[in-house]
N, CA, C and O atoms as a GROMACS GRO file, in nm:
protein
  596
    1MET      N    1   0.085  -0.118   0.000
    1MET     CA    2   0.000   0.000   0.000
    1MET      C    3   0.089   0.125   0.000
    1MET      O    4   0.198   0.126   0.058
    2LYS      N    5   0.041   0.227  -0.066
    2LYS     CA    6   0.121   0.347  -0.084
    2LYS      C    7   0.127   0.435   0.042
    2LYS      O    8   0.231   0.492   0.072
    3TYR      N    9   0.016   0.445   0.115
    3TYR     CA   10   0.012   0.530   0.234
    3TYR      C   11  -0.006   0.443   0.358
    3TYR      O   12  -0.076   0.342   0.354
    4HIS      N   13   0.059   0.484   0.466
    4HIS     CA   14   0.055   0.405   0.590
    4HIS      C   15   0.060   0.499   0.710
    4HIS      O   16   0.142   0.592   0.714
    5THR      N   17  -0.027   0.476   0.806
    5THR     CA   18  -0.022   0.550   0.933
    5THR      C   19  -0.030   0.450   1.048
    5THR      O   20  -0.087   0.342   1.035
    6ASP      N   21   0.028   0.488   1.159
    6ASP     CA   22   0.020   0.409   1.282
    6ASP      C   23  -0.046   0.492   1.391
    6ASP      O   24  -0.011   0.608   1.411
    7ASN      N   25  -0.140   0.432   1.460
    7ASN     CA   26  -0.208   0.495   1.574
    7ASN      C   27  -0.265   0.632   1.541
    7ASN      O   28  -0.254   0.725   1.620
    8GLU      N   29  -0.326   0.643   1.424
    8GLU     CA   30  -0.391   0.768   1.383
    8GLU      C   31  -0.540   0.749   1.361
    8GLU      O   32  -0.600   0.818   1.277
    9LEU      N   33  -0.600   0.659   1.433
    9LEU     CA   34  -0.742   0.631   1.415
    9LEU      C   35  -0.827   0.758   1.426
    9LEU      O   36  -0.926   0.773   1.355
   10GLN      N   37  -0.786   0.849   1.514
   10GLN     CA   38  -0.861   0.973   1.535
   10GLN      C   39  -0.855   1.066   1.414
   10GLN      O   40  -0.930   1.164   1.408
   11ASN      N   41  -0.766   1.039   1.319
   11ASN     CA   42  -0.753   1.123   1.201
   11ASN      C   43  -0.830   1.070   1.080
   11ASN      O   44  -0.806   1.108   0.965
   12PHE      N   45  -0.924   0.979   1.110
   12PHE     CA   46  -1.015   0.926   1.010
   12PHE      C   47  -1.157   0.937   1.064
   12PHE      O   48  -1.178   0.939   1.185
   13ARG      N   49  -1.254   0.946   0.974
   13ARG     CA   50  -1.395   0.936   1.015
   13ARG      C   51  -1.452   0.815   0.941
   13ARG      O   52  -1.451   0.809   0.818
   14PHE      N   53  -1.502   0.721   1.019
   14PHE     CA   54  -1.548   0.594   0.962
   14PHE      C   55  -1.699   0.591   0.941
   14PHE      O   56  -1.750   0.499   0.877
   15GLU      N   57  -1.770   0.689   0.994
   15GLU     CA   58  -1.915   0.693   0.975
   15GLU      C   59  -1.948   0.694   0.826
   15GLU      O   60  -1.897   0.777   0.752
   16GLY      N   61  -2.032   0.601   0.784
   16GLY     CA   62  -2.072   0.593   0.644
   16GLY      C   63  -1.981   0.507   0.559
   16GLY      O   64  -2.006   0.488   0.440
   17ALA      N   65  -1.874   0.453   0.619
   17ALA     CA   66  -1.787   0.360   0.546
   17ALA      C   67  -1.855   0.224   0.538
   17ALA      O   68  -1.944   0.193   0.617
   18TYR      N   69  -1.812   0.144   0.443
   18TYR     CA   70  -1.868   0.010   0.425
   18TYR      C   71  -1.759  -0.095   0.443
   18TYR      O   72  -1.644  -0.074   0.407
   19ILE      N   73  -1.799  -0.207   0.501
   19ILE     CA   74  -1.705  -0.317   0.522
   19ILE      C   75  -1.696  -0.398   0.392
   19ILE      O   76  -1.794  -0.457   0.349
   20ALA      N   77  -1.578  -0.399   0.332
   20ALA     CA   78  -1.557  -0.479   0.211
   20ALA      C   79  -1.513  -0.620   0.246
   20ALA      O   80  -1.551  -0.717   0.180
   21GLU      N   81  -1.432  -0.631   0.353
   21GLU     CA   82  -1.378  -0.762   0.390
   21GLU      C   83  -1.333  -0.758   0.535
   21GLU      O   84  -1.294  -0.652   0.585
   22THR      N   85  -1.338  -0.872   0.602
   22THR     CA   86  -1.289  -0.882   0.740
   22THR      C   87  -1.206  -1.008   0.756
   22THR      O   88  -1.222  -1.106   0.683
   23CYS      N   89  -1.117  -1.003   0.854
   23CYS     CA   90  -1.037  -1.120   0.888
   23CYS      C   91  -1.008  -1.112   1.038
   23CYS      O   92  -0.949  -1.015   1.085
   24ALA      N   93  -1.049  -1.214   1.112
   24ALA     CA   94  -1.027  -1.216   1.257
   24ALA      C   95  -0.993  -1.357   1.301
   24ALA      O   96  -1.073  -1.423   1.368
   25VAL      N   97  -0.875  -1.403   1.263
   25VAL     CA   98  -0.830  -1.537   1.302
   25VAL      C   99  -0.681  -1.534   1.335
   25VAL      O  100  -0.606  -1.451   1.283
   26ASN      N  101  -0.640  -1.624   1.422
   26ASN     CA  102  -0.498  -1.645   1.454
   26ASN      C  103  -0.422  -1.516   1.484
   26ASN      O  104  -0.316  -1.491   1.426
   27GLY      N  105  -0.475  -1.435   1.574
   27GLY     CA  106  -0.405  -1.313   1.614
   27GLY      C  107  -0.410  -1.200   1.514
   27GLY      O  108  -0.328  -1.108   1.521
   28ILE      N  109  -0.503  -1.205   1.421
   28ILE     CA  110  -0.518  -1.100   1.320
   28ILE      C  111  -0.658  -1.042   1.331
   28ILE      O  112  -0.756  -1.116   1.339
   29PHE      N  113  -0.668  -0.909   1.331
   29PHE     CA  114  -0.798  -0.843   1.317
   29PHE      C  115  -0.779  -0.735   1.212
   29PHE      O  116  -0.714  -0.634   1.238
   30GLU      N  117  -0.836  -0.757   1.095
   30GLU     CA  118  -0.826  -0.662   0.985
   30GLU      C  119  -0.963  -0.638   0.925
   30GLU      O  120  -1.046  -0.728   0.916
   31MET      N  121  -0.984  -0.514   0.885
   31MET     CA  122  -1.104  -0.479   0.811
   31MET      C  123  -1.060  -0.398   0.690
   31MET      O  124  -0.979  -0.307   0.701
   32ILE      N  125  -1.114  -0.432   0.574
   32ILE     CA  126  -1.093  -0.351   0.455
   32ILE      C  127  -1.222  -0.272   0.436
   32ILE      O  128  -1.330  -0.329   0.423
   33LEU      N  129  -1.207  -0.139   0.434
   33LEU     CA  130  -1.322  -0.049   0.436
   33LEU      C  131  -1.323   0.042   0.313
   33LEU      O  132  -1.218   0.086   0.267
   34ASP      N  133  -1.441   0.069   0.262
   34ASP     CA  134  -1.460   0.162   0.152
   34ASP      C  135  -1.530   0.287   0.203
   34ASP      O  136  -1.607   0.282   0.298
   35ASN      N  137  -1.501   0.400   0.137
   35ASN     CA  138  -1.565   0.528   0.167
   35ASN      C  139  -1.527   0.582   0.305
   35ASN      O  140  -1.611   0.637   0.375
   36VAL      N  141  -1.401   0.567   0.342
   36VAL     CA  142  -1.350   0.620   0.469
   36VAL      C  143  -1.307   0.765   0.447
   36VAL      O  144  -1.240   0.795   0.348
   37THR      N  145  -1.345   0.854   0.538
   37THR     CA  146  -1.304   0.994   0.529
   37THR      C  147  -1.168   1.010   0.596
   37THR      O  148  -1.148   0.967   0.710
   38ILE      N  149  -1.076   1.074   0.525
   38ILE     CA  150  -0.944   1.105   0.578
   38ILE      C  151  -0.947   1.252   0.617
   38ILE      O  152  -0.969   1.338   0.532
   39LEU      N  153  -0.926   1.279   0.743
   39LEU     CA  154  -0.936   1.416   0.794
   39LEU      C  155  -0.812   1.498   0.757
   39LEU      O  156  -0.705   1.441   0.732
   40PRO      N  157  -0.824   1.632   0.754
   40PRO     CA  158  -0.711   1.717   0.714
   40PRO      C  159  -0.586   1.698   0.800
   40PRO      O  160  -0.475   1.714   0.750
   41GLN      N  161  -0.602   1.665   0.928
   41GLN     CA  162  -0.487   1.652   1.017
   41GLN      C  163  -0.414   1.518   1.005
   41GLN      O  164  -0.314   1.497   1.074
   42ASN      N  165  -0.461   1.428   0.920
   42ASN     CA  166  -0.392   1.301   0.898
   42ASN      C  167  -0.251   1.329   0.846
   42ASN      O  168  -0.233   1.415   0.759
   43SER      N  169  -0.152   1.256   0.898
   43SER     CA  170  -0.012   1.284   0.863
   43SER      C  171   0.020   1.261   0.715
   43SER      O  172   0.118   1.316   0.665
   44CYS      N  173  -0.060   1.184   0.644
   44CYS     CA  174  -0.036   1.160   0.501
   44CYS      C  175  -0.116   1.254   0.411
   44CYS      O  176  -0.094   1.257   0.290
   45ASN      N  177  -0.209   1.328   0.468
   45ASN     CA  178  -0.297   1.414   0.389
   45ASN      C  179  -0.231   1.550   0.367
   45ASN      O  180  -0.226   1.632   0.458
   46ARG      N  181  -0.181   1.572   0.247
   46ARG     CA  182  -0.113   1.698   0.216
   46ARG      C  183  -0.212   1.811   0.186
   46ARG      O  184  -0.176   1.928   0.192
   47ASP      N  185  -0.335   1.775   0.154
   47ASP     CA  186  -0.438   1.876   0.132
   47ASP      C  187  -0.487   1.926   0.267
   47ASP      O  188  -0.467   1.859   0.369
   48ILE      N  189  -0.550   2.038   0.268
   48ILE     CA  190  -0.606   2.091   0.392
   48ILE      C  191  -0.758   2.076   0.391
   48ILE      O  192  -0.831   2.164   0.437
   49ARG      N  193  -0.803   1.964   0.337
   49ARG     CA  194  -0.946   1.938   0.330
   49ARG      C  195  -0.969   1.788   0.349
   49ARG      O  196  -0.877   1.707   0.341
   50GLU      N  197  -1.092   1.755   0.375
   50GLU     CA  198  -1.128   1.614   0.390
   50GLU      C  199  -1.117   1.544   0.256
   50GLU      O  200  -1.160   1.594   0.152
   51MET      N  201  -1.059   1.426   0.261
   51MET     CA  202  -1.048   1.340   0.144
   51MET      C  203  -1.112   1.207   0.181
   51MET      O  204  -1.162   1.191   0.293
   52ARG      N  205  -1.112   1.111   0.091
   52ARG     CA  206  -1.164   0.980   0.125
   52ARG      C  207  -1.077   0.873   0.061
   52ARG      O  208  -0.994   0.901  -0.025
   53ALA      N  209  -1.098   0.750   0.105
   53ALA     CA  210  -1.023   0.637   0.051
   53ALA      C  211  -1.114   0.516   0.042
   53ALA      O  212  -1.201   0.495   0.126
   54ASN      N  213  -1.092   0.437  -0.061
   54ASN     CA  214  -1.153   0.305  -0.072
   54ASN      C  215  -1.045   0.202  -0.047
   54ASN      O  216  -0.926   0.230  -0.061
   55GLU      N  217  -1.086   0.083  -0.010
   55GLU     CA  218  -0.995  -0.028   0.018
   55GLU      C  219  -0.890   0.009   0.123
   55GLU      O  220  -0.774  -0.030   0.112
   56LEU      N  221  -0.932   0.085   0.224
   56LEU     CA  222  -0.844   0.116   0.336
   56LEU      C  223  -0.838  -0.006   0.427
   56LEU      O  224  -0.941  -0.061   0.466
   57LYS      N  225  -0.718  -0.048   0.459
   57LYS     CA  226  -0.699  -0.165   0.546
   57LYS      C  227  -0.670  -0.116   0.687
   57LYS      O  228  -0.570  -0.048   0.712
   58LEU      N  229  -0.758  -0.151   0.780
   58LEU     CA  230  -0.741  -0.119   0.922
   58LEU      C  231  -0.696  -0.246   0.993
   58LEU      O  232  -0.765  -0.348   0.988
   59LYS      N  233  -0.580  -0.239   1.058
   59LYS     CA  234  -0.527  -0.354   1.132
   59LYS      C  235  -0.516  -0.318   1.279
   59LYS      O  236  -0.471  -0.209   1.314
   60ILE      N  237  -0.558  -0.410   1.364
   60ILE     CA  238  -0.539  -0.394   1.508
   60ILE      C  239  -0.438  -0.500   1.550
   60ILE      O  240  -0.456  -0.619   1.526
   61ARG      N  241  -0.332  -0.454   1.615
   61ARG     CA  242  -0.224  -0.544   1.656
   61ARG      C  243  -0.256  -0.611   1.789
   61ARG      O  244  -0.319  -0.550   1.876
   62GLU      N  245  -0.213  -0.735   1.803
   62GLU     CA  246  -0.235  -0.815   1.924
   62GLU      C  247  -0.382  -0.809   1.967
   62GLU      O  248  -0.413  -0.774   2.081
   63PRO      N  249  -0.473  -0.844   1.876
   63PRO     CA  250  -0.616  -0.827   1.904
   63PRO      C  251  -0.674  -0.938   1.989
   63PRO      O  252  -0.631  -1.053   1.986
   64GLU      N  253  -0.774  -0.899   2.066
   64GLU     CA  254  -0.857  -0.996   2.138
   64GLU      C  255  -0.999  -0.940   2.138
   64GLU      O  256  -1.023  -0.832   2.192
   65ILE      N  257  -1.092  -1.013   2.077
   65ILE     CA  258  -1.232  -0.968   2.077
   65ILE      C  259  -1.287  -0.992   2.217
   65ILE      O  260  -1.300  -1.106   2.262
   66THR      N  261  -1.318  -0.882   2.286
   66THR     CA  262  -1.367  -0.893   2.424
   66THR      C  263  -1.519  -0.890   2.431
   66THR      O  264  -1.577  -0.932   2.531
   67ALA      N  265  -1.584  -0.840   2.326
   67ALA     CA  266  -1.731  -0.839   2.321
   67ALA      C  267  -1.774  -0.834   2.175
   67ALA      O  268  -1.717  -0.762   2.094
   68PHE      N  269  -1.876  -0.912   2.143
   68PHE     CA  270  -1.936  -0.911   2.010
   68PHE      C  271  -2.086  -0.926   2.034
   68PHE      O  272  -2.133  -1.033   2.073
   69VAL      N  273  -2.160  -0.818   2.013
   69VAL     CA  274  -2.299  -0.811   2.056
   69VAL      C  275  -2.389  -0.767   1.941
   69VAL      O  276  -2.360  -0.670   1.872
   70GLU      N  277  -2.499  -0.840   1.923
   70GLU     CA  278  -2.609  -0.791   1.841
   70GLU      C  279  -2.696  -0.713   1.937
   70GLU      O  280  -2.758  -0.770   2.027
   71GLU      N  281  -2.701  -0.582   1.918
   71GLU     CA  282  -2.766  -0.497   2.016
   71GLU      C  283  -2.918  -0.512   2.013
   71GLU      O  284  -2.979  -0.525   1.906
   72GLY      N  285  -2.976  -0.511   2.131
   72GLY     CA  286  -3.120  -0.521   2.144
   72GLY      C  287  -3.188  -0.389   2.110
   72GLY      O  288  -3.122  -0.289   2.080
   73TYR      N  289  -3.320  -0.390   2.115
   73TYR     CA  290  -3.396  -0.270   2.082
   73TYR      C  291  -3.535  -0.279   2.142
   73TYR      O  292  -3.578  -0.385   2.189
   74LYS      N  293  -3.604  -0.165   2.140
   74LYS     CA  294  -3.742  -0.158   2.187
   74LYS      C  295  -3.827  -0.100   2.076
   74LYS      O  296  -3.783  -0.012   2.001
   75VAL      N  297  -3.951  -0.150   2.065
   75VAL     CA  298  -4.047  -0.100   1.966
   75VAL      C  299  -4.166  -0.043   2.042
   75VAL      O  300  -4.223  -0.108   2.129
   76TYR      N  301  -4.202   0.080   2.006
   76TYR     CA  302  -4.315   0.148   2.070
   76TYR      C  303  -4.423   0.175   1.966
   76TYR      O  304  -4.395   0.188   1.847
   77ASP      N  305  -4.548   0.183   2.012
   77ASP     CA  306  -4.656   0.223   1.922
   77ASP      C  307  -4.661   0.376   1.917
   77ASP      O  308  -4.582   0.444   1.982
   78ALA      N  309  -4.756   0.430   1.840
   78ALA     CA  310  -4.767   0.574   1.822
   78ALA      C  311  -4.798   0.649   1.951
   78ALA      O  312  -4.772   0.769   1.962
   79ASP      N  313  -4.854   0.579   2.049
   79ASP     CA  314  -4.887   0.642   2.177
   79ASP      C  315  -4.774   0.631   2.278
   79ASP      O  316  -4.789   0.674   2.393
   80GLY      N  317  -4.662   0.574   2.237
   80GLY     CA  318  -4.548   0.561   2.328
   80GLY      C  319  -4.552   0.438   2.416
   80GLY      O  320  -4.474   0.428   2.511
   81ASN      N  321  -4.641   0.345   2.388
   81ASN     CA  322  -4.649   0.222   2.466
   81ASN      C  323  -4.552   0.118   2.411
   81ASN      O  324  -4.542   0.098   2.290
   82LEU      N  325  -4.481   0.054   2.500
   82LEU     CA  326  -4.385  -0.049   2.461
   82LEU      C  327  -4.459  -0.169   2.401
   82LEU      O  328  -4.546  -0.227   2.466
   83LYS      N  329  -4.424  -0.205   2.277
   83LYS     CA  330  -4.487  -0.319   2.211
   83LYS      C  331  -4.397  -0.442   2.211
   83LYS      O  332  -4.444  -0.555   2.221
   84GLU      N  333  -4.267  -0.419   2.200
   84GLU     CA  334  -4.174  -0.531   2.189
   84GLU      C  335  -4.038  -0.488   2.242
   84GLU      O  336  -3.996  -0.374   2.226
   85LYS      N  337  -3.971  -0.582   2.306
   85LYS     CA  338  -3.837  -0.556   2.358
   85LYS      C  339  -3.748  -0.675   2.326
   85LYS      O  340  -3.779  -0.789   2.361
   86LYS      N  341  -3.636  -0.648   2.259
   86LYS     CA  342  -3.537  -0.751   2.227
   86LYS      C  343  -3.411  -0.722   2.308
   86LYS      O  344  -3.361  -0.609   2.308
   87GLU      N  345  -3.362  -0.822   2.376
   87GLU     CA  346  -3.240  -0.807   2.457
   87GLU      C  347  -3.116  -0.820   2.368
   87GLU      O  348  -3.123  -0.873   2.257
   88ASP      N  349  -3.003  -0.770   2.419
   88ASP     CA  350  -2.876  -0.789   2.350
   88ASP      C  351  -2.847  -0.938   2.337
   88ASP      O  352  -2.881  -1.017   2.426
   89ILE      N  353  -2.785  -0.976   2.227
   89ILE     CA  354  -2.746  -1.115   2.204
   89ILE      C  355  -2.594  -1.119   2.190
   89ILE      O  356  -2.538  -1.056   2.100
   90LEU      N  357  -2.528  -1.193   2.278
   90LEU     CA  358  -2.383  -1.210   2.269
   90LEU      C  359  -2.352  -1.313   2.162
   90LEU      O  360  -2.411  -1.421   2.159
   91ILE      N  361  -2.258  -1.281   2.074
   91ILE     CA  362  -2.214  -1.374   1.971
   91ILE      C  363  -2.104  -1.460   2.032
   91ILE      O  364  -2.002  -1.408   2.077
   92ALA      N  365  -2.124  -1.591   2.032
   92ALA     CA  366  -2.027  -1.684   2.091
   92ALA      C  367  -1.895  -1.680   2.014
   92ALA      O  368  -1.895  -1.660   1.893
   93PRO      N  369  -1.783  -1.698   2.084
   93PRO     CA  370  -1.652  -1.694   2.016
   93PRO      C  371  -1.642  -1.784   1.893
   93PRO      O  372  -1.580  -1.745   1.794
   94GLU      N  373  -1.701  -1.901   1.899
   94GLU     CA  374  -1.692  -1.993   1.785
   94GLU      C  375  -1.775  -1.946   1.665
   94GLU      O  376  -1.757  -1.997   1.554
   95ASP      N  377  -1.867  -1.851   1.685
   95ASP     CA  378  -1.952  -1.800   1.577
   95ASP      C  379  -1.906  -1.664   1.524
   95ASP      O  380  -1.963  -1.613   1.428
   96GLN      N  381  -1.805  -1.605   1.587
   96GLN     CA  382  -1.766  -1.468   1.554
   96GLN      C  383  -1.710  -1.452   1.413
   96GLN      O  384  -1.745  -1.356   1.344
   97ALA      N  385  -1.626  -1.543   1.369
   97ALA     CA  386  -1.567  -1.531   1.235
   97ALA      C  387  -1.676  -1.536   1.128
   97ALA      O  388  -1.674  -1.458   1.032
   98ALA      N  389  -1.772  -1.627   1.143
   98ALA     CA  390  -1.881  -1.638   1.046
   98ALA      C  391  -1.969  -1.514   1.049
   98ALA      O  392  -2.011  -1.465   0.944
   99LYS      N  393  -1.996  -1.461   1.168
   99LYS     CA  394  -2.080  -1.340   1.179
   99LYS      C  395  -2.008  -1.221   1.116
   99LYS      O  396  -2.072  -1.138   1.050
  100LEU      N  397  -1.877  -1.210   1.135
  100LEU     CA  398  -1.802  -1.102   1.071
  100LEU      C  399  -1.816  -1.108   0.919
  100LEU      O  400  -1.832  -1.005   0.854
  101LYS      N  401  -1.809  -1.228   0.863
  101LYS     CA  402  -1.825  -1.244   0.718
  101LYS      C  403  -1.965  -1.199   0.674
  101LYS      O  404  -1.980  -1.138   0.568
  102GLU      N  405  -2.067  -1.228   0.756
  102GLU     CA  406  -2.203  -1.186   0.724
  102GLU      C  407  -2.216  -1.034   0.723
  102GLU      O  408  -2.301  -0.979   0.653
  103LEU      N  409  -2.133  -0.966   0.801
  103LEU     CA  410  -2.141  -0.820   0.812
  103LEU      C  411  -2.069  -0.748   0.698
  103LEU      O  412  -2.075  -0.625   0.690
  104GLU      N  413  -2.000  -0.822   0.612
  104GLU     CA  414  -1.936  -0.760   0.496
  104GLU      C  415  -2.045  -0.697   0.409
  104GLU      O  416  -2.147  -0.760   0.381
  105GLY      N  417  -2.021  -0.575   0.365
  105GLY     CA  418  -2.118  -0.500   0.287
  105GLY      C  419  -2.203  -0.408   0.372
  105GLY      O  420  -2.277  -0.325   0.318
  106CYS      N  421  -2.194  -0.420   0.504
  106CYS     CA  422  -2.273  -0.335   0.594
  106CYS      C  423  -2.199  -0.205   0.622
  106CYS      O  424  -2.080  -0.191   0.595
  107GLU      N  425  -2.272  -0.110   0.678
  107GLU     CA  426  -2.221   0.024   0.702
  107GLU      C  427  -2.166   0.038   0.844
  107GLU      O  428  -2.222  -0.013   0.940
  108ILE      N  429  -2.054   0.109   0.853
  108ILE     CA  430  -1.994   0.141   0.982
  108ILE      C  431  -2.065   0.264   1.038
  108ILE      O  432  -2.084   0.363   0.967
  109TYR      N  433  -2.103   0.259   1.164
  109TYR     CA  434  -2.155   0.378   1.231
  109TYR      C  435  -2.039   0.455   1.293
  109TYR      O  436  -2.031   0.577   1.282
  110SER      N  437  -1.949   0.382   1.360
  110SER     CA  438  -1.831   0.446   1.418
  110SER      C  439  -1.725   0.343   1.451
  110SER      O  440  -1.755   0.225   1.470
  111ILE      N  441  -1.601   0.390   1.457
  111ILE     CA  442  -1.490   0.313   1.512
  111ILE      C  443  -1.416   0.408   1.604
  111ILE      O  444  -1.368   0.513   1.561
  112GLU      N  445  -1.408   0.371   1.731
  112GLU     CA  446  -1.343   0.457   1.830
  112GLU      C  447  -1.245   0.374   1.911
  112GLU      O  448  -1.259   0.253   1.924
  113GLN      N  449  -1.144   0.443   1.966
  113GLN     CA  450  -1.045   0.376   2.048
  113GLN      C  451  -1.030   0.453   2.178
  113GLN      O  452  -1.017   0.575   2.179
  114GLU      N  453  -1.030   0.378   2.288
  114GLU     CA  454  -1.008   0.439   2.419
  114GLU      C  455  -0.935   0.339   2.507
  114GLU      O  456  -0.984   0.229   2.531
  115LYS      N  457  -0.818   0.378   2.554
  115LYS     CA  458  -0.738   0.297   2.646
  115LYS      C  459  -0.715   0.156   2.593
  115LYS      O  460  -0.730   0.058   2.667
  116GLY      N  461  -0.678   0.146   2.467
  116GLY     CA  462  -0.645   0.017   2.409
  116GLY      C  463  -0.763  -0.070   2.371
  116GLY      O  464  -0.745  -0.185   2.333
  117VAL      N  465  -0.885  -0.016   2.380
  117VAL     CA  466  -1.004  -0.091   2.339
  117VAL      C  467  -1.067  -0.019   2.219
  117VAL      O  468  -1.102   0.099   2.226
  118TYR      N  469  -1.081  -0.093   2.111
  118TYR     CA  470  -1.141  -0.042   1.988
  118TYR      C  471  -1.287  -0.085   1.984
  118TYR      O  472  -1.317  -0.204   1.996
  119THR      N  473  -1.377   0.010   1.966
  119THR     CA  474  -1.520  -0.019   1.960
  119THR      C  475  -1.568   0.009   1.818
  119THR      O  476  -1.559   0.121   1.768
  120VAL      N  477  -1.620  -0.096   1.755
  120VAL     CA  478  -1.671  -0.087   1.618
  120VAL      C  479  -1.822  -0.103   1.623
  120VAL      O  480  -1.872  -0.205   1.670
  121SER      N  481  -1.895  -0.002   1.576
  121SER     CA  482  -2.042  -0.009   1.568
  121SER      C  483  -2.080  -0.024   1.422
  121SER      O  484  -2.038   0.054   1.336
  122ILE      N  485  -2.162  -0.127   1.394
  122ILE     CA  486  -2.198  -0.162   1.257
  122ILE      C  487  -2.350  -0.163   1.244
  122ILE      O  488  -2.420  -0.223   1.325
  123ASP      N  489  -2.400  -0.095   1.141
  123ASP     CA  490  -2.543  -0.093   1.112
  123ASP      C  491  -2.573  -0.190   0.999
  123ASP      O  492  -2.505  -0.192   0.897
  124THR      N  493  -2.678  -0.272   1.019
  124THR     CA  494  -2.731  -0.353   0.911
  124THR      C  495  -2.868  -0.294   0.879
  124THR      O  496  -2.906  -0.191   0.934
  125GLU      N  497  -2.943  -0.358   0.791
  125GLU     CA  498  -3.075  -0.304   0.756
  125GLU      C  499  -3.168  -0.299   0.875
  125GLU      O  500  -3.249  -0.207   0.886
  126ASP      N  501  -3.159  -0.397   0.965
  126ASP     CA  502  -3.254  -0.400   1.076
  126ASP      C  503  -3.193  -0.426   1.213
  126ASP      O  504  -3.266  -0.439   1.311
  127HIS      N  505  -3.061  -0.434   1.222
  127HIS     CA  506  -2.996  -0.456   1.350
  127HIS      C  507  -2.867  -0.375   1.358
  127HIS      O  508  -2.816  -0.324   1.258
  128THR      N  509  -2.816  -0.364   1.480
  128THR     CA  510  -2.689  -0.298   1.504
  128THR      C  511  -2.600  -0.393   1.581
  128THR      O  512  -2.644  -0.463   1.672
  129PHE      N  513  -2.473  -0.396   1.544
  129PHE     CA  514  -2.376  -0.481   1.611
  129PHE      C  515  -2.267  -0.395   1.671
  129PHE      O  516  -2.233  -0.289   1.618
  130MET      N  517  -2.212  -0.439   1.784
  130MET     CA  518  -2.103  -0.371   1.850
  130MET      C  519  -1.994  -0.475   1.877
  130MET      O  520  -2.020  -0.580   1.935
  131ILE      N  521  -1.873  -0.442   1.833
  131ILE     CA  522  -1.759  -0.529   1.856
  131ILE      C  523  -1.656  -0.450   1.935
  131ILE      O  524  -1.621  -0.338   1.898
  132LYS      N  525  -1.607  -0.508   2.044
  132LYS     CA  526  -1.498  -0.448   2.121
  132LYS      C  527  -1.376  -0.537   2.105
  132LYS      O  528  -1.380  -0.657   2.129
  133VAL      N  529  -1.266  -0.474   2.062
  133VAL     CA  530  -1.141  -0.546   2.040
  133VAL      C  531  -1.031  -0.476   2.119
  133VAL      O  532  -1.006  -0.358   2.098
  134SER      N  533  -0.967  -0.549   2.210
  134SER     CA  534  -0.852  -0.490   2.277
  134SER      C  535  -0.731  -0.515   2.188
  134SER      O  536  -0.720  -0.620   2.125
  135GLY      N  537  -0.641  -0.418   2.184
  135GLY     CA  538  -0.523  -0.431   2.100
  135GLY      C  539  -0.415  -0.335   2.144
  135GLY      O  540  -0.441  -0.240   2.218
  136SER      N  541  -0.293  -0.361   2.098
  136SER     CA  542  -0.180  -0.279   2.140
  136SER      C  543  -0.158  -0.158   2.051
  136SER      O  544  -0.097  -0.060   2.094
  137ALA      N  545  -0.206  -0.162   1.927
  137ALA     CA  546  -0.185  -0.052   1.833
  137ALA      C  547  -0.274  -0.073   1.712
  137ALA      O  548  -0.333  -0.180   1.693
  138ASP      N  549  -0.284   0.032   1.629
  138ASP     CA  550  -0.358   0.020   1.504
  138ASP      C  551  -0.273   0.075   1.390
  138ASP      O  552  -0.186   0.159   1.410
  139ALA      N  553  -0.300   0.025   1.271
  139ALA     CA  554  -0.233   0.073   1.150
  139ALA      C  555  -0.338   0.084   1.040
  139ALA      O  556  -0.432   0.005   1.032
  140GLU      N  557  -0.320   0.185   0.956
  140GLU     CA  558  -0.411   0.208   0.845
  140GLU      C  559  -0.327   0.217   0.718
  140GLU      O  560  -0.223   0.282   0.715
  141GLU      N  561  -0.373   0.151   0.612
  141GLU     CA  562  -0.302   0.152   0.484
  141GLU      C  563  -0.403   0.172   0.371
  141GLU      O  564  -0.513   0.118   0.374
  142TRP      N  565  -0.362   0.250   0.271
  142TRP     CA  566  -0.446   0.269   0.153
  142TRP      C  567  -0.358   0.313   0.037
  142TRP      O  568  -0.244   0.355   0.056
  143ASP      N  569  -0.413   0.303  -0.083
  143ASP     CA  570  -0.333   0.330  -0.203
  143ASP      C  571  -0.346   0.472  -0.258
  143ASP      O  572  -0.250   0.525  -0.314
  144ARG      N  573  -0.463   0.533  -0.242
  144ARG     CA  574  -0.477   0.667  -0.300
  144ARG      C  575  -0.585   0.747  -0.232
  144ARG      O  576  -0.677   0.694  -0.170
  145PHE      N  577  -0.570   0.878  -0.245
  145PHE     CA  578  -0.669   0.972  -0.196
  145PHE      C  579  -0.772   0.997  -0.305
  145PHE      O  580  -0.739   1.007  -0.423
  146LEU      N  581  -0.897   1.006  -0.263
  146LEU     CA  582  -1.006   1.038  -0.355
  146LEU      C  583  -1.074   1.165  -0.307
  146LEU      O  584  -1.078   1.192  -0.187
  147SER      N  585  -1.128   1.241  -0.399
  147SER     CA  586  -1.202   1.362  -0.364
  147SER      C  587  -1.333   1.324  -0.297
  147SER      O  588  -1.393   1.222  -0.330
  148LYS      N  589  -1.378   1.407  -0.204
  148LYS     CA  590  -1.506   1.382  -0.136
  148LYS      C  591  -1.624   1.432  -0.218
  148LYS      O  592  -1.738   1.394  -0.191
  149ASP      N  593  -1.600   1.514  -0.317
  149ASP     CA  594  -1.710   1.574  -0.394
  149ASP      C  595  -1.780   1.474  -0.480
  149ASP      O  596  -1.874   1.510  -0.550
   0.00000   0.00000   0.00000
């Protein structure tokens, strides 16, 4: 890849990006994402404006998935009365790789990092998933800058 950053997750905006591919096996956690916004303060961004990238590879080093949840929800009628309540569903470790593959093509709501824990929120057509991955560092790689217009 032509461009590479380390520990610059805060210099990207992942909202609205799409998951093209995932890999989470044998000490590897990688996501290839399309439509990622590269912020002006990114160390590789020579322009002073937001740019974007397709096929951006996000790697988390020394990863451990600490939580993988299909988030619950509540349904109310027009009068505000609770009609249905779905609880959070934990995805079992043995099912996580398959579920990640199912999420390819879905939209990212956010990717945030705090104290070595990366939180990935993913929107599907009718559900939301949250993945927490502890890791020692992150790296981002991509081949070219694209205009946001």
